[in-house]
C-alpha positions as CSV (number, residue, x, y, z in Angstrom):
1,M,85.5,-15.0,12.0
2,N,83.6,-13.0,9.9
3,R,82.4,-16.1,7.8
4,T,80.9,-17.1,10.8
5,R,79.2,-14.0,11.7
6,F,77.5,-13.9,8.1
7,W,76.1,-17.6,8.3
8,F,74.7,-16.1,12.1
9,G,72.6,-13.5,10.7
10,V,71.1,-15.4,7.9
11,P,68.3,-17.3,10.2
12,V,67.7,-13.9,12.1
13,I,67.1,-12.3,8.1
14,L,65.0,-14.9,7.0
15,A,63.0,-14.9,10.2
16,L,62.3,-11.1,10.0
17,G,61.4,-11.7,5.8
18,A,59.0,-14.3,6.4
19,G,57.1,-12.1,9.5
20,G,56.7,-9.0,7.4
21,F,55.3,-11.6,4.5
22,W,52.4,-12.7,7.2
23,I,51.4,-9.4,8.2
24,E,51.5,-8.4,4.7
25,T,49.3,-10.9,3.7
26,R,47.1,-10.5,6.7
27,E,46.3,-6.6,5.9
28,P,43.7,-7.1,3.2
29,A,41.9,-9.2,5.7
30,I,41.8,-7.1,8.5
31,S,40.7,-3.5,6.0
32,A,37.9,-5.7,4.9
33,V,36.1,-5.5,8.1
34,P,33.2,-2.7,7.5
35,L,33.1,-0.1,10.2
36,T,29.4,1.5,10.5
37,A,28.9,5.1,11.7
38,P,27.0,5.2,14.8
39,P,23.0,6.6,14.5
40,V,23.2,10.4,14.5
41,P,20.7,11.2,18.0
42,V,18.1,13.7,16.8
43,T,14.6,14.7,18.5
44,A,11.5,14.3,16.1
45,I,8.0,15.4,15.7
46,E,5.0,13.9,13.8
47,A,3.6,16.4,11.4
48,R,0.2,17.9,12.3
49,Q,-3.2,18.3,10.6
50,Q,-5.0,21.2,11.8
51,D,-7.0,24.2,11.2
52,V,-4.6,27.4,11.1
53,P,-6.1,30.9,11.4
54,I,-4.2,33.0,8.8
55,Y,-2.9,36.5,9.4
56,L,-2.0,39.8,8.3
57,T,-0.1,41.9,10.8
58,G,0.3,46.0,11.2
59,L,1.2,48.4,13.7
60,G,-1.5,50.6,14.7
61,T,-2.5,53.5,16.7
62,V,-5.8,53.1,19.6
63,V,-7.9,56.5,18.5
64,A,-11.0,57.6,20.3
65,F,-14.4,56.5,18.9
66,N,-15.7,60.0,19.4
67,R,-13.3,62.9,20.5
68,V,-14.9,66.2,21.3
69,T,-13.4,69.2,23.3
70,V,-16.4,70.8,25.4
71,H,-16.3,74.3,24.4
72,V,-18.9,77.3,25.8
73,R,-21.7,78.7,23.9
74,V,-22.2,81.9,25.3
75,D,-20.7,84.6,27.6
76,G,-20.9,84.5,31.6
77,E,-19.6,82.9,35.0
78,L,-18.8,79.8,35.3
79,Q,-20.8,79.2,38.3
80,A,-20.4,75.2,38.7
81,V,-18.3,72.4,37.2
82,N,-20.4,69.3,37.8
83,F,-17.7,66.5,36.9
84,T,-14.5,65.3,38.2
85,E,-11.7,64.7,36.2
86,G,-11.3,60.8,34.8
87,Q,-15.0,60.6,35.5
88,D,-17.2,58.2,33.2
89,V,-20.3,60.1,31.9
90,K,-23.4,60.0,30.1
91,H,-25.0,61.6,27.3
92,G,-26.6,64.4,28.1
93,E,-25.6,64.5,31.6
94,Q,-24.4,67.9,33.2
95,L,-21.0,68.9,33.1
96,A,-20.6,72.7,34.0
97,Q,-23.7,75.6,34.6
98,I,-22.9,79.0,33.7
99,D,-25.2,82.3,35.6
100,P,-28.4,81.5,33.6
101,R,-29.8,85.0,35.1
102,P,-29.0,87.4,32.6
103,F,-30.6,85.1,29.7
104,Q,-33.3,84.0,31.6
105,A,-34.2,87.7,31.8
106,Q,-33.8,88.1,27.9
107,L,-36.2,85.0,27.7
108,D,-39.0,86.8,30.2
109,Q,-38.6,90.4,27.7
110,A,-39.4,88.3,25.2
111,Q,-42.4,86.5,26.6
112,A,-43.7,89.9,27.7
113,A,-43.3,91.6,24.4
114,K,-45.5,88.7,22.7
115,A,-48.1,89.1,25.6
116,R,-48.4,93.0,24.5
117,D,-48.7,92.3,20.7
118,E,-51.3,89.1,21.3
119,A,-53.0,91.7,23.5
120,Q,-52.9,94.6,20.7
121,L,-54.0,91.8,18.0
122,A,-56.7,90.6,19.8
123,N,-58.2,94.6,20.2
124,A,-57.1,95.1,16.5
125,R,-59.4,92.1,15.6
126,L,-62.2,93.5,17.8
127,D,-61.8,97.0,16.0
128,L,-62.4,95.0,12.4
129,D,-65.3,93.4,13.7
130,R,-67.4,96.6,14.5
131,Y,-66.1,98.3,11.0
132,M,-67.5,95.6,9.2
133,R,-70.8,95.7,11.1
134,L,-70.7,99.6,10.4
135,I,-69.5,99.4,6.6
136,A,-72.8,97.2,6.1
137,N,-74.8,100.3,6.8
138,D,-72.4,102.2,5.1
139,Y,-71.6,104.1,8.9
140,A,-68.0,103.3,7.8
141,T,-65.4,103.7,4.3
142,R,-63.9,100.4,2.5
143,Q,-60.4,102.1,3.5
144,S,-61.2,102.2,7.0
145,V,-61.7,98.6,7.0
146,D,-58.5,97.8,4.3
147,T,-56.5,100.0,7.4
148,Q,-57.8,97.7,9.9
149,K,-57.2,94.3,8.2
150,A,-53.3,95.4,7.7
151,L,-53.2,96.5,11.3
152,I,-54.1,93.0,12.2
153,A,-51.5,91.3,9.5
154,Q,-48.7,93.6,11.2
155,F,-49.4,92.8,14.6
156,E,-49.5,89.2,13.6
157,A,-46.1,89.3,11.8
158,T,-44.7,90.9,15.0
159,I,-46.4,88.1,17.1
160,R,-44.5,85.5,15.0
161,G,-41.3,87.7,15.5
162,D,-41.7,87.8,19.4
163,Q,-42.3,83.6,19.1
164,A,-38.5,83.7,17.4
165,A,-36.9,85.9,20.2
166,I,-38.5,83.9,22.6
167,E,-37.2,80.8,21.3
168,N,-33.8,82.2,20.4
169,A,-33.9,83.2,24.1
170,A,-34.6,79.9,25.5
171,V,-31.9,78.4,23.1
172,Q,-28.9,80.9,24.6
173,L,-30.6,80.0,28.3
174,G,-30.3,76.6,27.2
175,Y,-26.5,77.2,26.1
176,T,-26.1,78.1,30.0
177,S,-26.4,74.5,31.3
178,I,-23.0,72.5,29.6
179,V,-23.8,68.6,28.8
180,S,-22.3,65.6,27.7
181,P,-22.6,65.1,23.8
182,F,-22.2,61.3,24.3
183,D,-20.6,58.5,27.0
184,G,-17.6,59.0,27.3
185,R,-14.7,59.8,29.7
186,T,-13.4,63.3,31.1
187,G,-9.9,64.0,30.9
188,M,-8.5,67.1,32.8
189,R,-10.2,70.0,33.7
190,L,-9.2,73.2,31.6
191,I,-11.1,75.8,33.3
192,D,-12.2,76.4,37.0
193,R,-15.2,77.2,38.6
194,G,-15.8,80.9,38.8
195,N,-14.0,82.1,35.9
196,I,-15.9,84.6,33.3
197,V,-15.7,82.2,30.1
198,H,-16.6,83.3,26.4
199,A,-17.7,81.5,23.5
200,S,-14.3,82.4,21.4
201,D,-12.2,81.0,24.2
202,P,-10.0,78.3,22.4
203,G,-9.2,76.3,25.3
204,G,-12.6,75.3,26.1
205,L,-13.8,73.3,29.3
206,V,-12.4,69.4,29.3
207,V,-11.9,67.2,26.7
208,I,-14.2,63.8,26.2
209,T,-13.6,61.0,24.8
210,Q,-15.6,57.5,24.0
211,V,-13.8,54.9,25.0
212,H,-16.5,52.2,24.7
213,P,-16.4,51.3,22.5
214,I,-12.8,52.3,21.0
215,A,-10.8,52.3,17.5
216,V,-8.0,51.1,16.2
217,V,-6.3,52.5,13.2
218,F,-3.6,50.6,11.2
219,S,-1.6,50.2,8.0
220,L,-1.0,47.2,5.6
221,P,0.5,46.4,2.5
222,Q,-1.1,47.9,-0.7
223,D,-0.5,44.0,-2.2
224,H,-3.0,42.8,0.3
225,L,-6.0,45.1,-0.3
226,Q,-7.6,42.5,-2.4
227,H,-7.6,39.8,-0.5
228,I,-9.0,41.9,2.2
229,T,-11.8,43.4,0.6
230,S,-12.8,39.7,-0.9
231,A,-12.9,38.3,2.8
232,L,-15.1,41.3,4.4
233,K,-17.5,40.7,2.0
234,Q,-17.8,36.8,2.6
235,R,-17.9,37.4,6.8
236,T,-17.0,39.9,9.8
237,L,-13.2,39.8,9.8
238,P,-11.8,39.4,13.7
239,V,-8.9,41.7,14.8
240,F,-6.6,41.0,17.6
241,A,-5.1,43.8,19.2
242,Y,-1.1,42.7,20.7
243,G,0.9,44.7,23.3
244,R,4.6,45.7,22.0
245,D,5.8,42.4,23.1
246,E,3.1,40.9,20.5
247,K,2.9,37.5,23.1
248,T,-0.7,38.1,23.9
249,A,-3.9,39.5,22.7
250,V,-5.3,42.3,25.0
251,A,-8.4,42.6,22.9
252,V,-10.6,41.2,20.1
253,G,-12.7,43.1,17.9
254,H,-13.5,43.4,14.1
255,L,-12.9,44.9,11.0
256,A,-14.9,48.5,10.2
257,L,-13.0,50.1,7.5
258,I,-11.0,50.0,4.8
259,D,-10.0,53.7,3.5
260,N,-11.3,54.7,0.3
261,Q,-7.5,55.6,-0.9
262,I,-4.1,54.2,-0.8
263,D,-1.2,56.5,0.7
264,V,0.7,57.0,-2.5
265,A,3.7,58.0,-0.3
266,T,4.1,54.4,1.7
267,G,2.2,52.2,-0.8
268,T,-0.2,51.3,2.2
269,I,-3.8,51.1,2.9
270,Q,-5.5,52.2,6.3
271,L,-7.7,50.0,8.3
272,K,-9.9,50.9,11.2
273,A,-10.8,48.0,14.0
274,I,-13.7,48.7,16.2
275,F,-13.2,47.1,20.0
276,P,-15.8,46.7,22.9
277,N,-13.0,47.8,25.4
278,D,-15.4,46.8,28.4
279,D,-12.4,46.4,30.2
280,D,-10.2,49.2,29.5
281,A,-7.5,47.2,27.9
282,L,-7.0,49.6,25.0
283,W,-6.1,53.5,25.6
284,P,-6.3,56.1,23.2
285,G,-2.9,57.1,21.7
286,E,-1.4,53.6,22.7
287,F,0.7,52.1,19.9
288,I,-0.6,48.4,19.4
289,H,0.1,44.9,16.5
290,A,-3.1,44.8,15.0
291,H,-3.2,40.9,13.8
292,L,-6.1,40.7,10.8
293,Q,-7.6,37.3,10.6
294,T,-8.5,37.2,6.6
295,E,-8.9,33.1,6.5
296,I,-9.0,29.9,8.5
297,R,-6.7,27.0,6.3
298,R,-8.9,24.1,7.3
299,N,-6.8,20.7,7.6
300,A,-3.3,22.4,7.0
301,V,-0.2,20.2,7.5
302,T,2.1,21.8,10.6
303,V,5.1,21.2,12.0
304,P,7.6,23.6,14.2
305,A,9.2,26.2,12.2
306,E,12.8,24.5,13.0
307,V,11.9,21.6,11.2
308,V,12.4,23.9,7.6
309,Q,15.6,24.1,6.8
310,R,17.3,26.4,3.9
311,G,19.2,25.2,0.8
312,A,21.1,26.8,-1.9
313,D,18.0,26.9,-3.8
314,T,15.4,25.5,-2.2
315,L,13.7,24.3,1.5
316,F,13.7,21.2,2.7
317,A,13.1,18.7,5.8
318,Y,14.9,15.4,6.9
319,V,12.3,13.0,6.8
320,I,12.4,10.0,9.1
321,K,11.8,6.6,7.4
322,P,10.7,3.4,9.0
323,D,14.3,2.1,9.0
324,S,15.3,5.3,10.9
325,T,17.5,6.6,8.3
326,V,16.7,10.1,7.0
327,E,15.3,11.5,3.9
328,R,15.9,15.2,2.6
329,R,12.4,16.2,1.4
330,R,11.9,19.5,-0.4
331,V,9.2,21.7,0.7
332,T,6.8,24.4,0.1
333,L,6.4,26.6,2.7
334,G,3.2,28.6,3.6
335,P,2.8,31.2,6.7
336,V,4.2,30.8,9.5
337,R,3.7,31.9,13.0
338,D,4.2,31.7,16.6
339,G,6.8,29.1,15.8
340,V,4.4,27.1,13.5
341,A,4.6,26.8,9.9
342,V,2.3,25.6,7.6
343,I,3.5,22.9,4.8
344,D,1.7,23.6,1.5
345,S,3.2,20.5,-0.2
346,G,6.3,18.1,0.5
347,L,4.9,16.9,4.0
348,S,1.9,14.5,5.0
349,A,0.3,14.3,8.1
350,G,1.8,11.7,10.4
351,E,5.4,11.6,8.6
352,R,7.9,12.2,11.7
353,V,10.6,15.1,11.0
354,V,13.6,15.9,12.5
355,V,13.3,18.9,14.6
356,D,16.6,19.4,16.0
357,G,20.1,17.9,15.0
358,Q,19.9,18.3,11.1
359,F,23.4,20.0,11.2
360,K,24.8,16.3,11.6
361,L,22.7,15.0,9.0
362,K,23.0,14.2,5.3
363,P,20.7,11.4,3.2
364,G,20.5,7.9,4.1
365,A,21.6,8.4,7.5
366,K,20.7,6.3,10.7
367,V,19.3,8.3,13.3
368,A,18.6,7.6,17.1
369,V,15.2,9.4,17.8
370,Y,14.1,11.3,21.0
371,P,10.9,12.9,21.2
372,V,10.5,16.4,21.5
373,P,9.1,18.1,24.5
374,A,5.6,18.8,24.5
375,A,6.0,22.5,25.5
376,A,8.3,22.9,22.9
377,G,7.1,20.8,20.0
378,A,3.4,20.8,19.5
379,P,2.0,23.5,17.3
380,S,0.6,26.4,19.4
381,A,-3.3,26.7,19.2
382,E,-3.3,30.0,20.6
383,K,-4.9,31.5,17.5
384,T,-7.3,28.8,16.9
385,A,-9.0,29.1,20.2
386,Q,-9.4,32.6,19.9
387,Q,-11.0,32.7,17.0
């Protein structure tokens, strides 16, 4: 019985062994079939060549081109206030009136004194003429003639003093009419009609600020000083004023002044820019971002800033070759602004570079390229248009 079972199991064992041998000999053929990775989906764009303005950016404050607190220069009753708060006024326009009557009386008094002294001078000159005729016939002494000449000189000096008194009284009378020292805008009224005002009052009548044009004072690191001064010698440097969001330029002006000393505490240099401000876009005391355009790089190679990747010790970009594989290319980065990067070296205009999908890539990888939407991928030309 056991021998029968033995011979019955031999064919089964041989069959299993043959099947195992066949499978083992087929495994190398199966593993030799190459497995190709699917292309990596990426978005790409061509590097562009364009003129790129270069900017230096600093935080600044809007200041009035001129600012004055209008004070009275004589004492008296404020009879009239001839401006409204927030009004634009012209140079020489009357703002207020002080009671002029006391000062007019002083002027009249000085003029009367001069008229009296002029009459006395005329009489003294007539007397001198008489003395001169008498002395020719020895009817008058030389002393009387000399005395009369001295009297005439005294009257002449008195009249010059009278004229000075008249001019002073006229100036004091003129001070009763308070006028604007320049074109500007009035602020809040600091005193009302009917009050007695004095030249020593600290508050003044009103503050006037000149806002057309207006100025912006801003600071930049001292390292940029030589670059700015060199550029300023060659041309007028435009300055763009941006609001807090730094998205849109609200005003365009030009650099007017580089301060004559560096702030040793902060290592910065102060600059002043002038803006026409015809549309009142800038207001005194406002904080703005000042963008100083120092140069325009002609025919610079530009790409979206996302193209540039940072490695362990270098910057690089993935460049798509004609066979749809990528090359990891070392690049030298220039200025970056508004999402646009200037490439100083490493890329040429027209080369396709990967904008999105770099984290899946390695050199030589095959890619499936999808274009970048125009709104997102095109380098911004806003600044170029502003110049």
